[in-house]
C-alpha positions in Angstrom: -10.2 4.0 -30.1 -12.0 7.0 -28.7 -13.2 10.2 -30.3 -10.6 12.3 -28.6 -6.9 11.4 -28.3 -4.3 13.1 -26.1 -0.6 12.3 -26.7 2.0 12.2 -23.8 5.5 10.9 -23.5 4.7 9.0 -20.3 1.5 7.7 -18.6 1.8 6.8 -14.9 -1.0 4.6 -13.6 -1.1 5.2 -9.8 -0.7 8.4 -7.8 1.0 7.0 -4.7 4.5 7.9 -3.6 6.1 5.8 -6.4 4.1 7.4 -9.2 4.3 10.9 -7.8 8.1 10.7 -7.3 8.5 9.5 -10.9 6.3 12.3 -12.1 8.4 14.9 -10.3 11.5 13.7 -12.1 10.1 13.2 -15.5 8.1 16.4 -15.6 11.2 18.4 -14.5 13.1 16.7 -17.3 10.6 17.9 -19.9 8.9 14.6 -20.4 5.2 15.3 -20.8 3.6 13.2 -18.0 0.1 12.1 -17.2 -0.8 10.5 -13.9 -4.0 8.4 -13.7 -5.6 7.2 -10.5 -9.0 5.7 -9.7 -9.0 7.7 -6.4 -7.3 10.9 -5.3 -3.5 11.3 -5.2 -1.5 9.8 -2.4 -2.1 6.0 -2.4 -2.0 4.4 1.1 -0.1 7.4 2.5 -3.2 9.6 2.4 -5.0 7.3 4.8 -2.0 7.0 7.2 -2.7 9.1 10.4 0.9 10.2 11.0 4.1 9.5 9.1 7.1 9.7 11.4 9.8 8.0 9.4 10.0 10.0 6.2 13.4 11.7 5.9 13.4 15.5 6.3 10.4 15.8 8.7 11.6 16.0 12.3 8.0 16.0 13.6 5.4 13.5 12.3 3.4 14.7 9.3 -0.1 13.7 8.6 -0.2 11.3 5.7 -2.7 13.3 3.7 -0.5 16.4 4.0 2.6 14.5 2.8 0.6 13.1 -0.1 -0.8 16.5 -1.0 2.7 18.0 -1.0 3.9 15.3 -3.4 1.1 16.0 -5.8 1.6 19.8 -5.6 5.3 19.3 -6.4 4.5 17.2 -9.4 2.0 19.7 -10.7 4.4 22.5 -10.2 6.7 21.0 -12.9 3.8 20.4 -15.3 2.4 16.9 -14.5 -1.2 16.5 -15.6 -3.6 14.4 -13.6 -6.7 12.4 -14.3 -8.0 11.4 -10.8 -11.2 9.5 -9.8 -10.7 7.9 -13.3 -11.6 4.3 -14.3 -9.6 2.7 -17.1 -12.0 1.1 -19.5 -9.4 -0.2 -22.0 -5.7 -0.2 -22.5 -2.9 -1.4 -24.8 0.6 -1.9 -23.3 2.2 -3.4 -26.4 3.9 -1.9 -29.4 5.7 1.5 -29.8 2.6 3.5 -28.9 0.7 2.5 -25.8 -2.7 3.8 -25.0 -5.2 4.1 -22.1 -8.9 4.8 -22.5 -11.0 6.6 -19.9 -14.6 7.1 -20.9 -14.5 8.7 -24.3 -10.9 10.0 -24.0 -7.8 8.1 -25.2 -4.3 8.9 -23.9 -1.3 7.7 -25.8 2.3 7.5 -24.6 5.8 6.1 -25.5 6.1 4.6 -22.1 3.8 3.5 -19.2 4.8 3.2 -15.5 2.5 1.1 -13.4 2.5 2.3 -9.7 -0.8 1.2 -8.4 0.5 -0.2 -5.1 -1.0 -2.8 -2.9 -3.8 -2.8 -0.4 -4.1 -4.5 2.9 -6.2 -7.7 2.8 -9.4 -6.7 4.8 -11.3 -8.8 7.3 -14.5 -7.3 5.9 -16.2 -7.1 9.3 -18.3 -4.3 10.7 -16.3 -1.2 11.9 -13.1 -2.1 10.0 -13.5 0.4 7.2 -15.0 3.0 9.5 -12.0 3.0 11.9 -9.2 2.4 9.4 -6.5 5.0 10.1 -8.3 6.0 13.3 -7.8 3.2 15.7 -7.1 0.4 13.2 -3.7 0.3 11.5 -2.1 -2.0 8.9 1.5 -0.8 9.3 3.7 -1.3 12.4 6.5 0.8 10.9 4.1 3.7 10.2 2.1 3.7 13.5 3.9 1.7 16.1 5.5 4.6 17.8 2.1 6.3 18.4 1.2 3.3 20.7 4.2 3.6 23.0 3.3 2.3 26.4 -0.2 1.3 25.3 -2.1 -2.0 24.9 -2.9 -3.2 21.5 -4.6 -6.0 19.5 -2.9 -7.8 16.6 -4.9 -9.9 14.2 -3.0 -12.6 12.3 -0.5 -15.3 13.0 1.6 -15.6 9.9 5.1 -14.4 9.1 4.2 -10.8 8.4 1.9 -10.6 11.4 4.6 -11.9 13.8 7.4 -9.9 12.3 5.3 -6.7 12.6 4.4 -7.7 16.1 8.0 -8.1 17.1 8.6 -4.5 15.9 5.6 -3.3 17.9 6.9 -5.0 21.1 9.6 -2.3 21.1 6.9 0.3 21.8 3.8 -1.2 23.4 2.9 -2.3 26.9 1.1 -5.5 25.7 -0.1 -7.3 22.6 -3.2 -9.5 22.5 -3.0 -11.6 19.3 -6.3 -12.9 17.8 -5.5 -16.0 15.7 -7.8 -18.4 13.9 -5.6 -21.5 14.5 -4.2 -23.4 17.5 -0.6 -22.5 16.5 1.2 -19.7 14.9 1.9 -20.0 11.1 5.0 -17.9 11.3 8.5 -19.3 10.9 9.6 -21.2 14.0 12.2 -18.7 15.3 9.8 -15.8 14.8 7.0 -17.6 16.5 9.2 -18.7 19.5 10.3 -15.1 20.1 6.6 -14.0 20.2 5.6 -16.8 22.5 8.5 -16.1 24.8 7.5 -12.5 25.4 5.8 -11.7 28.7 4.0 -8.9 26.9 2.1 -11.2 24.5 -1.2 -13.0 25.1 -2.7 -15.1 22.3 -6.4 -15.9 21.8 -6.2 -19.2 19.9 -9.0 -20.3 17.6 -10.6 -16.9 17.5 -11.6 -14.6 14.7 -12.7 -10.9 14.8 -16.4 -10.3 14.1 -16.4 -6.6 14.4 -14.9 -3.4 15.8 -16.3 -0.6 17.9 -14.9 2.6 19.4 -15.3 3.7 23.1 -13.8 7.2 23.4 -10.1 6.7 22.6 -10.3 2.9 23.1 -10.9 0.3 20.4 -13.1 -2.7 21.1 -12.7 -5.9 19.2 -15.5 -8.6 19.2 -13.8 -12.0 18.7 -15.6 -15.3 18.3 -14.2 -18.5 19.7 -14.4 -20.8 16.7 -14.8 -23.9 18.9 -17.4 -22.7 21.4 -18.9 -19.9 19.3 -18.6 -17.6 22.4 -18.0 -13.9 21.7 -15.2 -12.2 23.6 -15.1 -8.4 24.0 -11.6 -6.9 24.1 -11.0 -3.2 24.9 -7.5 -1.9 24.0 -5.8 1.3 22.7 -5.6 0.2 19.1 -5.8 -2.6 16.6 -3.2 -3.8 14.0 -4.4 -6.1 11.3 -1.8 -8.2 9.4 -3.5 -10.8 7.2 -1.6 -10.1 4.0 -1.5 -7.6 1.2 -3.1 -7.7 -2.3 -1.4 -6.0 -5.3 -3.7 -3.7 -7.2 -3.5 -5.5 -10.6 -7.0 -6.5 -11.5 -7.0 -4.1 -14.4 -3.9 -5.9 -15.8 -5.2 -9.4 -15.8 -6.0 -9.4 -19.6 -2.6 -8.0 -20.5 0.7 -9.9 -21.3 2.4 -8.4 -18.3 4.4 -11.0 -16.2 3.1 -11.4 -12.7 4.2 -13.6 -9.8 1.9 -16.4 -8.5 0.8 -13.8 -5.9 0.0 -11.2 -8.5 2.9 -8.8 -8.1 4.6 -7.4 -11.2 8.0 -8.9 -12.1 10.7 -6.3 -12.8 14.4 -6.1 -13.1 16.6 -3.6 -11.2 15.7 -0.9 -13.8 12.0 -1.3 -13.0 11.5 -2.7 -16.5 8.8 -5.4 -17.0 8.7 -8.1 -19.6 6.9 -5.6 -22.0 9.2 -3.1 -23.7 8.4 0.5 -22.6 6.4 -0.7 -19.6 7.8 -0.2 -16.1 6.5 -0.9 -12.6 7.4 0.8 -9.3 6.4 0.7 -5.7 4.4 -1.8 -3.7 2.8 -3.3 -6.9 6.1 -4.9 -8.0 7.7 -8.1 -6.6 10.1 -7.1 -3.8 10.8 -7.7 -0.1 10.3 -4.3 1.5 7.3 -2.0 1.0 7.6 1.4 2.6 7.0 5.0 1.4 10.8 5.5 1.0 11.3 2.3 -1.0 8.3 3.3 -3.3 9.9 6.7 -3.8 13.2 5.0 -4.6 11.5 2.7 -7.2 9.8 5.7 -8.8 13.1 7.6 -9.0 14.9 4.7 -10.7 12.0 4.1 -13.1 11.9 7.8 -14.0 15.6 8.0 -14.8 15.3 5.0 -17.1 12.2 6.4 -18.8 13.8 9.8 -19.3 16.7 8.1 -21.2 14.3 6.0 -23.2 11.8 8.7 -24.4 14.1 11.7 -25.0 
């Protein structure tokens, strides 16, 4: 253990919408709450250009502003934050759990894991640079902003094609870059995409980089058979090659995970470890949106309030 110990009723790991929503509820209920995050508060929301589907905001709100408001609300009721903090050791078992950051140890009766998930990246030049500014990973979040425009979609699996069908409601056209000669999506979903006159597919191609030309995005795609490079200029790029739960720091714990790495919970957001809860995109569930993360955080907080008070 460290030289300095700080006791709390609840430690929340992850400062995205799930963690912040939980913190608002628990802090208001008098539960001493600490939120830890390796970055700044907000999770994926803070990198979303505009959020247009969050209830209560008639006009779209910048993601960073929505995230900032959530943090301020949590702080207003007494939530403490340790941001840009790397967890060096932790114990999630027993009556008293603890998390160590540098030379400081934080103890708690309960722990809520709300570290979210991150889009799987292509890791090609320009991707990180234009993420949130020409490159998106969420059709629900950003599709409306491309109404009447031409876009590129990278991916051919279920999630890519389901997101693309949603995008077809808004866009003028979609050019799909796919590494195989056929779509990997379920048959009915694939057939809907292939039947649309708005859709063109570059088979056996992979992106090799992204550039920006004014308000246009340029994708450089390689033909995997001929090695020829194709240069595509469109209004935006959507990348759907899967999500990865942020659970690397949990690999040495006894927490139950699915084969894909998501945390297993029940409807109360309880994990297999007593006093340990999970909420938001990091847990095993079907839909991953800001509102569903907030809902998870709310449920977890109400359960935690009963458990620790």
